[in-house]
N, CA, C, O and the ligand as a Tripos MOL2 file, in Angstrom:
@<TRIPOS>MOLECULE
protein
  257   255    65     0     0
PROTEIN
NO_CHARGES

@<TRIPOS>ATOM
      1 N         114.9000  179.1360   95.7690 N.3       1 MET1
      2 CA        115.3430  177.7360   95.6650 C.3       1 MET1
      3 C         114.4980  177.0090   94.6350 C.2       1 MET1
      4 O         113.2710  176.9910   94.7270 O.2       1 MET1
      5 N         115.1490  176.4180   93.6690 N.am      2 THR2
      6 CA        114.4160  175.7330   92.6060 C.3       2 THR2
      7 C         114.5320  174.2200   92.7640 C.2       2 THR2
      8 O         115.4930  173.6990   93.3300 O.2       2 THR2
      9 N         113.5480  173.5570   92.2580 N.am      3 GLN3
     10 CA        113.5520  172.0970   92.3160 C.3       3 GLN3
     11 C         113.3550  171.5530   90.9110 C.2       3 GLN3
     12 O         112.7000  172.1790   90.0790 O.2       3 GLN3
     13 N         113.9250  170.3860   90.6540 N.am      4 PRO4
     14 CA        113.6670  169.7480   89.3500 C.3       4 PRO4
     15 C         112.1810  169.4790   89.1810 C.2       4 PRO4
     16 O         111.4820  169.1590   90.1420 O.2       4 PRO4
     17 N         111.7150  169.6110   87.9660 N.am      5 THR5
     18 CA        110.2810  169.4740   87.7320 C.3       5 THR5
     19 C         109.7810  168.0690   88.0520 C.2       5 THR5
     20 O         108.6540  167.8970   88.5150 O.2       5 THR5
     21 N         110.6110  167.0770   87.8080 N.am      6 ASP6
     22 CA        110.1430  165.7100   88.0720 C.3       6 ASP6
     23 C         109.9730  165.4750   89.5650 C.2       6 ASP6
     24 O         109.1080  164.7050   89.9820 O.2       6 ASP6
     25 N         110.7900  166.1340   90.3620 N.am      7 LEU7
     26 CA        110.6590  165.9950   91.8110 C.3       7 LEU7
     27 C         109.3510  166.6420   92.2730 C.2       7 LEU7
     28 O         108.6540  166.1090   93.1360 O.2       7 LEU7
     29 N         109.0300  167.7960   91.6880 N.am      8 THR8
     30 CA        107.7870  168.4730   92.0380 C.3       8 THR8
     31 C         106.5900  167.5960   91.6990 C.2       8 THR8
     32 O         105.6440  167.4930   92.4800 O.2       8 THR8
     33 N         106.6370  166.9810   90.5560 N.am      9 ALA9
     34 CA        105.5380  166.1070   90.1490 C.3       9 ALA9
     35 C         105.4330  164.9170   91.0800 C.2       9 ALA9
     36 O         104.3360  164.4570   91.3950 O.2       9 ALA9
     37 N         106.5630  164.4290   91.5120 N.am     10 PHE10
     38 CA        106.5840  163.2800   92.3940 C.3      10 PHE10
     39 C         105.9450  163.6400   93.7350 C.2      10 PHE10
     40 O         105.1650  162.8650   94.2880 O.2      10 PHE10
     41 N         106.2790  164.8120   94.2460 N.am     11 LYS11
     42 CA        105.7160  165.2470   95.5130 C.3      11 LYS11
     43 C         104.2010  165.3770   95.4130 C.2      11 LYS11
     44 O         103.4650  164.9690   96.3120 O.2      11 LYS11
     45 N         103.7570  165.9490   94.3100 N.am     12 ARG12
     46 CA        102.3240  166.1550   94.1370 C.3      12 ARG12
     47 C         101.5970  164.8100   94.1340 C.2      12 ARG12
     48 O         100.5300  164.6560   94.7280 O.2      12 ARG12
     49 N         102.1990  163.8540   93.4570 N.am     13 LYS13
     50 CA        101.6040  162.5380   93.3750 C.3      13 LYS13
     51 C         101.6150  161.8480   94.7360 C.2      13 LYS13
     52 O         100.7230  161.0660   95.0640 O.2      13 LYS13
     53 N         102.6490  162.1600   95.5190 N.am     14 ARG14
     54 CA        102.8480  161.4930   96.8000 C.3      14 ARG14
     55 C         101.8400  161.9390   97.8500 C.2      14 ARG14
     56 O         101.4880  161.1650   98.7400 O.2      14 ARG14
     57 N         101.3750  163.1730   97.7560 N.am     15 ASN15
     58 CA        100.4880  163.7030   98.7900 C.3      15 ASN15
     59 C          99.3060  162.7830   99.0430 C.2      15 ASN15
     60 O          98.8730  162.6060  100.1820 O.2      15 ASN15
     61 N          98.8040  162.2130   97.9930 N.am     16 ARG16
     62 CA         97.5960  161.4070   98.1150 C.3      16 ARG16
     63 C          97.8540  160.1200   98.9000 C.2      16 ARG16
     64 O          97.0440  159.7160   99.7340 O.2      16 ARG16
     65 N          98.9990  159.4800   98.6200 N.am     17 ASP17
     66 CA         99.2430  158.2040   99.2810 C.3      17 ASP17
     67 C         100.4270  158.2740  100.2610 C.2      17 ASP17
     68 O         101.2210  157.3400  100.3730 O.2      17 ASP17
     69 N         100.5130  159.3840  100.9460 N.am     18 ARG18
     70 CA        101.5850  159.5330  101.9190 C.3      18 ARG18
     71 C         101.4620  158.4700  103.0220 C.2      18 ARG18
     72 O         102.4700  157.9590  103.5100 O.2      18 ARG18
     73 N         100.2360  158.1450  103.4050 N.am     19 ALA19
     74 CA        100.0160  157.1960  104.4960 C.3      19 ALA19
     75 C         100.5510  155.8100  104.1600 C.2      19 ALA19
     76 O         100.8410  155.0230  105.0610 O.2      19 ALA19
     77 N         100.6790  155.5110  102.8990 N.am     20 SER20
     78 CA        101.1390  154.1840  102.5110 C.3      20 SER20
     79 C         102.6580  154.0880  102.4650 C.2      20 SER20
     80 O         103.2070  153.0370  102.1350 O.2      20 SER20
     81 N         103.3360  155.1850  102.7970 N.am     21 GLY21
     82 CA        104.7900  155.1920  102.6930 C.3      21 GLY21
     83 C         105.4430  154.1120  103.5330 C.2      21 GLY21
     84 O         106.2710  153.3500  103.0330 O.2      21 GLY21
     85 N         105.0820  154.0400  104.7910 N.am     22 LYS22
     86 CA        105.6860  153.0480  105.6770 C.3      22 LYS22
     87 C         105.3800  151.6280  105.1930 C.2      22 LYS22
     88 O         106.2160  150.7280  105.2790 O.2      22 LYS22
     89 N         104.1790  151.4580  104.6890 N.am     23 THR23
     90 CA        103.8100  150.1460  104.1700 C.3      23 THR23
     91 C         104.6830  149.7740  102.9790 C.2      23 THR23
     92 O         105.0980  148.6240  102.8300 O.2      23 THR23
     93 N         104.9530  150.7590  102.1410 N.am     24 LEU24
     94 CA        105.8140  150.4990  100.9900 C.3      24 LEU24
     95 C         107.2100  150.1010  101.4500 C.2      24 LEU24
     96 O         107.8130  149.1830  100.8940 O.2      24 LEU24
     97 N         107.7200  150.7880  102.4630 N.am     25 CYS25
     98 CA        109.0480  150.4650  102.9790 C.3      25 CYS25
     99 C         109.0640  149.0410  103.5370 C.2      25 CYS25
    100 O         110.0000  148.2790  103.2950 O.2      25 CYS25
    101 N         108.0280  148.6970  104.2760 N.am     26 LYS26
    102 CA        107.9730  147.3520  104.8440 C.3      26 LYS26
    103 C         107.9480  146.2970  103.7500 C.2      26 LYS26
    104 O         108.4270  145.1780  103.9330 O.2      26 LYS26
    105 N         107.3880  146.6680  102.6230 N.am     27 SER27
    106 CA        107.3060  145.7240  101.5070 C.3      27 SER27
    107 C         108.5670  145.7300  100.6630 C.2      27 SER27
    108 O         108.6760  144.9890   99.6860 O.2      27 SER27
    109 N         109.5310  146.5800  101.0500 N.am     28 GLY28
    110 CA        110.7840  146.6200  100.3200 C.3      28 GLY28
    111 C         110.8300  147.6630   99.2210 C.2      28 GLY28
    112 O         111.7910  147.7190   98.4540 O.2      28 GLY28
    113 N         109.7930  148.4940   99.1390 N.am     29 PHE29
    114 CA        109.7720  149.5430   98.1210 C.3      29 PHE29
    115 C         110.1910  150.8530   98.7570 C.2      29 PHE29
    116 O         109.3640  151.7210   99.0370 O.2      29 PHE29
    117 N         111.5010  150.9800   98.9820 N.am     30 HIS30
    118 CA        111.9970  152.2020   99.5850 C.3      30 HIS30
    119 C         112.1110  153.2940   98.5390 C.2      30 HIS30
    120 O         112.1500  153.0380   97.3350 O.2      30 HIS30
    121 N         112.1620  154.5070   99.0350 N.am     31 ARG31
    122 CA        112.3210  155.6470   98.1330 C.3      31 ARG31
    123 C         113.7760  156.1110   98.2280 C.2      31 ARG31
    124 O         114.1130  156.9970   99.0140 O.2      31 ARG31
    125 N         114.6180  155.4970   97.4160 N.am     32 TRP32
    126 CA        116.0580  155.7500   97.5050 C.3      32 TRP32
    127 C         116.4290  157.1020   96.9470 C.2      32 TRP32
    128 O         115.9510  157.5180   95.8910 O.2      32 TRP32
    129 N         117.3030  157.7850   97.6880 N.am     33 GLN33
    130 CA        117.8480  159.0620   97.2390 C.3      33 GLN33
    131 C         119.3650  158.9730   97.3120 C.2      33 GLN33
    132 O         119.9200  158.4900   98.2990 O.2      33 GLN33
    133 N         120.0240  159.4330   96.2780 N.am     34 ASP34
    134 CA        121.4860  159.4040   96.2860 C.3      34 ASP34
    135 C         122.0360  160.3700   97.3210 C.2      34 ASP34
    136 O         121.5750  161.5050   97.4380 O.2      34 ASP34
    137 N         123.0050  159.9150   98.0510 N.am     35 GLU35
    138 CA        123.7170  160.7960   98.9580 C.3      35 GLU35
    139 C         125.0400  161.1350   98.3010 C.2      35 GLU35
    140 O         126.0200  160.3990   98.4240 O.2      35 GLU35
    141 N         125.0540  162.2540   97.6040 N.am     36 ALA36
    142 CA        126.2060  162.5990   96.7760 C.3      36 ALA36
    143 C         127.4790  162.7520   97.5900 C.2      36 ALA36
    144 O         128.5720  162.4390   97.1190 O.2      36 ALA36
    145 N         127.3290  163.2310   98.8030 N.am     37 ARG37
    146 CA        128.5270  163.4690   99.6100 C.3      37 ARG37
    147 C         129.2330  162.1740   99.9990 C.2      37 ARG37
    148 O         130.4250  162.1730  100.3060 O.2      37 ARG37
    149 N         128.4870  161.0760   99.9810 N.am     38 LYS38
    150 CA        129.0930  159.8120  100.3790 C.3      38 LYS38
    151 C         129.5240  158.9730   99.1800 C.2      38 LYS38
    152 O         129.8240  157.7850   99.3010 O.2      38 LYS38
    153 N         129.5470  159.6180   98.0330 N.am     39 GLN39
    154 CA        129.9650  158.9240   96.8300 C.3      39 GLN39
    155 C         131.4940  158.9140   96.7610 C.2      39 GLN39
    156 O         132.1360  159.9480   96.9460 O.2      39 GLN39
    157 N         132.0560  157.7740   96.5030 N.am     40 PHE40
    158 CA        133.5140  157.6990   96.4770 C.3      40 PHE40
    159 C         133.9880  156.5930   95.5370 C.2      40 PHE40
    160 O         133.2270  155.6980   95.1710 O.2      40 PHE40
    161 N         135.2350  156.6760   95.1650 N.am     41 ASP41
    162 CA        135.8400  155.6640   94.3170 C.3      41 ASP41
    163 C         136.5730  154.6510   95.1670 C.2      41 ASP41
    164 O         137.2830  155.0120   96.1060 O.2      41 ASP41
    165 N         136.4030  153.3910   94.8400 N.am     42 VAL42
    166 CA        137.2000  152.3670   95.5110 C.3      42 VAL42
    167 C         138.4210  152.0680   94.6610 C.2      42 VAL42
    168 O         138.5070  152.5020   93.5120 O.2      42 VAL42
    169 N         139.3570  151.3320   95.2220 N.am     43 SER43
    170 CA        140.6460  151.1420   94.5610 C.3      43 SER43
    171 C         140.5290  150.4100   93.2330 C.2      43 SER43
    172 O         141.3620  150.5960   92.3460 O.2      43 SER43
    173 N         139.5070  149.5840   93.0900 N.am     44 GLN44
    174 CA        139.3510  148.8440   91.8390 C.3      44 GLN44
    175 C         138.7950  149.7050   90.7050 C.2      44 GLN44
    176 O         138.6060  149.2240   89.5880 O.2      44 GLN44
    177 N         138.5390  150.9620   90.9940 N.am     45 GLY45
    178 CA        138.0440  151.8500   89.9530 C.3      45 GLY45
    179 C         136.5360  151.8330   89.8170 C.2      45 GLY45
    180 O         135.9850  152.4140   88.8810 O.2      45 GLY45
    181 N         135.8690  151.1720   90.7440 N.am     46 LYS46
    182 CA        134.4100  151.1730   90.6990 C.3      46 LYS46
    183 C         133.8600  152.3270   91.5280 C.2      46 LYS46
    184 O         134.4610  152.7690   92.5070 O.2      46 LYS46
    185 N         132.7100  152.7890   91.0990 N.am     47 LEU47
    186 CA        132.0890  153.8830   91.8270 C.3      47 LEU47
    187 C         131.0800  153.3210   92.8310 C.2      47 LEU47
    188 O         130.1450  152.6040   92.4730 O.2      47 LEU47
    189 N         131.2980  153.6630   94.0640 N.am     48 VAL48
    190 CA        130.3850  153.2210   95.1140 C.3      48 VAL48
    191 C         129.6120  154.4280   95.6320 C.2      48 VAL48
    192 O         130.2060  155.4240   96.0460 O.2      48 VAL48
    193 N         128.3180  154.3360   95.6090 N.am     49 SER49
    194 CA        127.5180  155.4370   96.1270 C.3      49 SER49
    195 C         126.5770  154.9170   97.2070 C.2      49 SER49
    196 O         126.2080  153.7430   97.2360 O.2      49 SER49
    197 N         126.2080  155.8210   98.0790 N.am     50 VAL50
    198 CA        125.2950  155.4790   99.1690 C.3      50 VAL50
    199 C         123.9320  156.0780   98.8740 C.2      50 VAL50
    200 O         123.8090  157.2440   98.5020 O.2      50 VAL50
    201 N         122.9260  155.2590   99.0480 N.am     51 GLN51
    202 CA        121.5700  155.7600   98.8720 C.3      51 GLN51
    203 C         120.8110  155.6220  100.1790 C.2      51 GLN51
    204 O         121.0000  154.6620  100.9270 O.2      51 GLN51
    205 N         119.9600  156.5810  100.4390 N.am     52 ARG52
    206 CA        119.1830  156.5600  101.6740 C.3      52 ARG52
    207 C         117.7060  156.6830  101.3440 C.2      52 ARG52
    208 O         117.3140  157.4630  100.4760 O.2      52 ARG52
    209 N         116.8940  155.9050  102.0440 N.am     53 CYS53
    210 CA        115.4550  156.0200  101.8680 C.3      53 CYS53
    211 C         114.9800  157.2470  102.6250 C.2      53 CYS53
    212 O         115.2170  157.3760  103.8270 O.2      53 CYS53
    213 N         114.3110  158.1470  101.9200 N.am     54 GLU54
    214 CA        113.9180  159.3940  102.5630 C.3      54 GLU54
    215 C         112.7370  159.2030  103.5120 C.2      54 GLU54
    216 O         112.4130  160.0970  104.2930 O.2      54 GLU54
    217 N         112.1090  158.0610  103.4450 N.am     55 ARG55
    218 CA        110.9780  157.8290  104.3440 C.3      55 ARG55
    219 C         111.4150  157.2030  105.6630 C.2      55 ARG55
    220 O         111.0510  157.6930  106.7320 O.2      55 ARG55
    221 N         112.2040  156.1090  105.5950 N.am     56 CYS56
    222 CA        112.5510  155.4080  106.8290 C.3      56 CYS56
    223 C         114.0110  155.5930  107.2120 C.2      56 CYS56
    224 O         114.4080  155.1870  108.3040 O.2      56 CYS56
    225 N         114.8240  156.1940  106.3430 N.am     57 GLY57
    226 CA        116.2040  156.4830  106.6870 C.3      57 GLY57
    227 C         117.1490  155.3130  106.4810 C.2      57 GLY57
    228 O         118.3300  155.4140  106.8110 O.2      57 GLY57
    229 N         116.6640  154.2240  105.9510 N.am     58 GLN58
    230 CA        117.5330  153.0660  105.6900 C.3      58 GLN58
    231 C         118.5190  153.4310  104.5780 C.2      58 GLN58
    232 O         118.1990  154.1780  103.6530 O.2      58 GLN58
    233 N         119.7340  152.8730  104.7040 N.am     59 THR59
    234 CA        120.7390  153.1700  103.6890 C.3      59 THR59
    235 C         121.2150  151.8970  103.0170 C.2      59 THR59
    236 O         121.1310  150.8050  103.5800 O.2      59 THR59
    237 N         121.7140  152.0580  101.8080 N.am     60 LYS60
    238 CA        122.3150  150.9410  101.0970 C.3      60 LYS60
    239 C         123.4210  151.4860  100.2290 C.2      60 LYS60
    240 O         123.4450  152.6690   99.8870 O.2      60 LYS60
    241 N         124.3470  150.5970   99.8760 N.am     61 THR61
    242 CA        125.4230  151.0040   98.9860 C.3      61 THR61
    243 C         125.2080  150.3840   97.6220 C.2      61 THR61
    244 O         124.7580  149.2440   97.5010 O.2      61 THR61
    245 N         125.5370  151.1480   96.6050 N.am     62 VAL62
    246 CA        125.3640  150.6790   95.2410 C.3      62 VAL62
    247 C         126.7060  150.7500   94.5380 C.2      62 VAL62
    248 O         127.3630  151.7910   94.5240 O.2      62 VAL62
    249 N         127.1030  149.6320   93.9560 N.am     63 VAL63
    250 CA        128.3540  149.5990   93.2060 C.3      63 VAL63
    251 C         128.0320  149.6080   91.7310 C.2      63 VAL63
    252 O         127.2520  148.7840   91.2540 O.2      63 VAL63
    253 N         128.6260  150.5320   91.0100 N.am     64 SER64
    254 CA        128.3470  150.5990   89.5800 C.3      64 SER64
    255 C         129.6220  150.4480   88.7680 C.2      64 SER64
    256 O         129.5780  150.4800   87.5380 O.2      64 SER64
    257 ZN        112.2000  153.0650  103.3220 Zn       65 ZN65
@<TRIPOS>BOND
     1     1     2 1
     2     2     3 1
     3     3     4 2
     4     3     5 am
     5     5     6 1
     6     6     7 1
     7     7     8 2
     8     7     9 am
     9     9    10 1
    10    10    11 1
    11    11    12 2
    12    11    13 am
    13    13    14 1
    14    14    15 1
    15    15    16 2
    16    15    17 am
    17    17    18 1
    18    18    19 1
    19    19    20 2
    20    19    21 am
    21    21    22 1
    22    22    23 1
    23    23    24 2
    24    23    25 am
    25    25    26 1
    26    26    27 1
    27    27    28 2
    28    27    29 am
    29    29    30 1
    30    30    31 1
    31    31    32 2
    32    31    33 am
    33    33    34 1
    34    34    35 1
    35    35    36 2
    36    35    37 am
    37    37    38 1
    38    38    39 1
    39    39    40 2
    40    39    41 am
    41    41    42 1
    42    42    43 1
    43    43    44 2
    44    43    45 am
    45    45    46 1
    46    46    47 1
    47    47    48 2
    48    47    49 am
    49    49    50 1
    50    50    51 1
    51    51    52 2
    52    51    53 am
    53    53    54 1
    54    54    55 1
    55    55    56 2
    56    55    57 am
    57    57    58 1
    58    58    59 1
    59    59    60 2
    60    59    61 am
    61    61    62 1
    62    62    63 1
    63    63    64 2
    64    63    65 am
    65    65    66 1
    66    66    67 1
    67    67    68 2
    68    67    69 am
    69    69    70 1
    70    70    71 1
    71    71    72 2
    72    71    73 am
    73    73    74 1
    74    74    75 1
    75    75    76 2
    76    75    77 am
    77    77    78 1
    78    78    79 1
    79    79    80 2
    80    79    81 am
    81    81    82 1
    82    82    83 1
    83    83    84 2
    84    83    85 am
    85    85    86 1
    86    86    87 1
    87    87    88 2
    88    87    89 am
    89    89    90 1
    90    90    91 1
    91    91    92 2
    92    91    93 am
    93    93    94 1
    94    94    95 1
    95    95    96 2
    96    95    97 am
    97    97    98 1
    98    98    99 1
    99    99   100 2
   100    99   101 am
   101   101   102 1
   102   102   103 1
   103   103   104 2
   104   103   105 am
   105   105   106 1
   106   106   107 1
   107   107   108 2
   108   107   109 am
   109   109   110 1
   110   110   111 1
   111   111   112 2
   112   111   113 am
   113   113   114 1
   114   114   115 1
   115   115   116 2
   116   115   117 am
   117   117   118 1
   118   118   119 1
   119   119   120 2
   120   119   121 am
   121   121   122 1
   122   122   123 1
   123   123   124 2
   124   123   125 am
   125   125   126 1
   126   126   127 1
   127   127   128 2
   128   127   129 am
   129   129   130 1
   130   130   131 1
   131   131   132 2
   132   131   133 am
   133   133   134 1
   134   134   135 1
   135   135   136 2
   136   135   137 am
   137   137   138 1
   138   138   139 1
   139   139   140 2
   140   139   141 am
   141   141   142 1
   142   142   143 1
   143   143   144 2
   144   143   145 am
   145   145   146 1
   146   146   147 1
   147   147   148 2
   148   147   149 am
   149   149   150 1
   150   150   151 1
   151   151   152 2
   152   151   153 am
   153   153   154 1
   154   154   155 1
   155   155   156 2
   156   155   157 am
   157   157   158 1
   158   158   159 1
   159   159   160 2
   160   159   161 am
   161   161   162 1
   162   162   163 1
   163   163   164 2
   164   163   165 am
   165   165   166 1
   166   166   167 1
   167   167   168 2
   168   167   169 am
   169   169   170 1
   170   170   171 1
   171   171   172 2
   172   171   173 am
   173   173   174 1
   174   174   175 1
   175   175   176 2
   176   175   177 am
   177   177   178 1
   178   178   179 1
   179   179   180 2
   180   179   181 am
   181   181   182 1
   182   182   183 1
   183   183   184 2
   184   183   185 am
   185   185   186 1
   186   186   187 1
   187   187   188 2
   188   187   189 am
   189   189   190 1
   190   190   191 1
   191   191   192 2
   192   191   193 am
   193   193   194 1
   194   194   195 1
   195   195   196 2
   196   195   197 am
   197   197   198 1
   198   198   199 1
   199   199   200 2
   200   199   201 am
   201   201   202 1
   202   202   203 1
   203   203   204 2
   204   203   205 am
   205   205   206 1
   206   206   207 1
   207   207   208 2
   208   207   209 am
   209   209   210 1
   210   210   211 1
   211   211   212 2
   212   211   213 am
   213   213   214 1
   214   214   215 1
   215   215   216 2
   216   215   217 am
   217   217   218 1
   218   218   219 1
   219   219   220 2
   220   219   221 am
   221   221   222 1
   222   222   223 1
   223   223   224 2
   224   223   225 am
   225   225   226 1
   226   226   227 1
   227   227   228 2
   228   227   229 am
   229   229   230 1
   230   230   231 1
   231   231   232 2
   232   231   233 am
   233   233   234 1
   234   234   235 1
   235   235   236 2
   236   235   237 am
   237   237   238 1
   238   238   239 1
   239   239   240 2
   240   239   241 am
   241   241   242 1
   242   242   243 1
   243   243   244 2
   244   243   245 am
   245   245   246 1
   246   246   247 1
   247   247   248 2
   248   247   249 am
   249   249   250 1
   250   250   251 1
   251   251   252 2
   252   251   253 am
   253   253   254 1
   254   254   255 1
   255   255   256 2
@<TRIPOS>SUBSTRUCTURE
     1 MET1         2 RESIDUE 1 A MET
     2 THR2         6 RESIDUE 1 A THR
     3 GLN3        10 RESIDUE 1 A GLN
     4 PRO4        14 RESIDUE 1 A PRO
     5 THR5        18 RESIDUE 1 A THR
     6 ASP6        22 RESIDUE 1 A ASP
     7 LEU7        26 RESIDUE 1 A LEU
     8 THR8        30 RESIDUE 1 A THR
     9 ALA9        34 RESIDUE 1 A ALA
    10 PHE10       38 RESIDUE 1 A PHE
    11 LYS11       42 RESIDUE 1 A LYS
    12 ARG12       46 RESIDUE 1 A ARG
    13 LYS13       50 RESIDUE 1 A LYS
    14 ARG14       54 RESIDUE 1 A ARG
    15 ASN15       58 RESIDUE 1 A ASN
    16 ARG16       62 RESIDUE 1 A ARG
    17 ASP17       66 RESIDUE 1 A ASP
    18 ARG18       70 RESIDUE 1 A ARG
    19 ALA19       74 RESIDUE 1 A ALA
    20 SER20       78 RESIDUE 1 A SER
    21 GLY21       82 RESIDUE 1 A GLY
    22 LYS22       86 RESIDUE 1 A LYS
    23 THR23       90 RESIDUE 1 A THR
    24 LEU24       94 RESIDUE 1 A LEU
    25 CYS25       98 RESIDUE 1 A CYS
    26 LYS26      102 RESIDUE 1 A LYS
    27 SER27      106 RESIDUE 1 A SER
    28 GLY28      110 RESIDUE 1 A GLY
    29 PHE29      114 RESIDUE 1 A PHE
    30 HIS30      118 RESIDUE 1 A HIS
    31 ARG31      122 RESIDUE 1 A ARG
    32 TRP32      126 RESIDUE 1 A TRP
    33 GLN33      130 RESIDUE 1 A GLN
    34 ASP34      134 RESIDUE 1 A ASP
    35 GLU35      138 RESIDUE 1 A GLU
    36 ALA36      142 RESIDUE 1 A ALA
    37 ARG37      146 RESIDUE 1 A ARG
    38 LYS38      150 RESIDUE 1 A LYS
    39 GLN39      154 RESIDUE 1 A GLN
    40 PHE40      158 RESIDUE 1 A PHE
    41 ASP41      162 RESIDUE 1 A ASP
    42 VAL42      166 RESIDUE 1 A VAL
    43 SER43      170 RESIDUE 1 A SER
    44 GLN44      174 RESIDUE 1 A GLN
    45 GLY45      178 RESIDUE 1 A GLY
    46 LYS46      182 RESIDUE 1 A LYS
    47 LEU47      186 RESIDUE 1 A LEU
    48 VAL48      190 RESIDUE 1 A VAL
    49 SER49      194 RESIDUE 1 A SER
    50 VAL50      198 RESIDUE 1 A VAL
    51 GLN51      202 RESIDUE 1 A GLN
    52 ARG52      206 RESIDUE 1 A ARG
    53 CYS53      210 RESIDUE 1 A CYS
    54 GLU54      214 RESIDUE 1 A GLU
    55 ARG55      218 RESIDUE 1 A ARG
    56 CYS56      222 RESIDUE 1 A CYS
    57 GLY57      226 RESIDUE 1 A GLY
    58 GLN58      230 RESIDUE 1 A GLN
    59 THR59      234 RESIDUE 1 A THR
    60 LYS60      238 RESIDUE 1 A LYS
    61 THR61      242 RESIDUE 1 A THR
    62 VAL62      246 RESIDUE 1 A VAL
    63 VAL63      250 RESIDUE 1 A VAL
    64 SER64      254 RESIDUE 1 A SER
    65 ZN65       257 GROUP 0 **** ****
């Protein structure tokens, strides 16, 4: 199983300040991840995707 290099670098950087993750979420700095399976087109032709914070599980929708 391979991972993108930027993700690997991100994980390495994260190890040091993992404890601050919840604090970041409380401050509104979530770590959004695209949920590709929940990506869909609405009738107006806009793309709506769902993102989930991998730390606290909060979700949001993004219209592009
Ligand atoms: Zn969060």
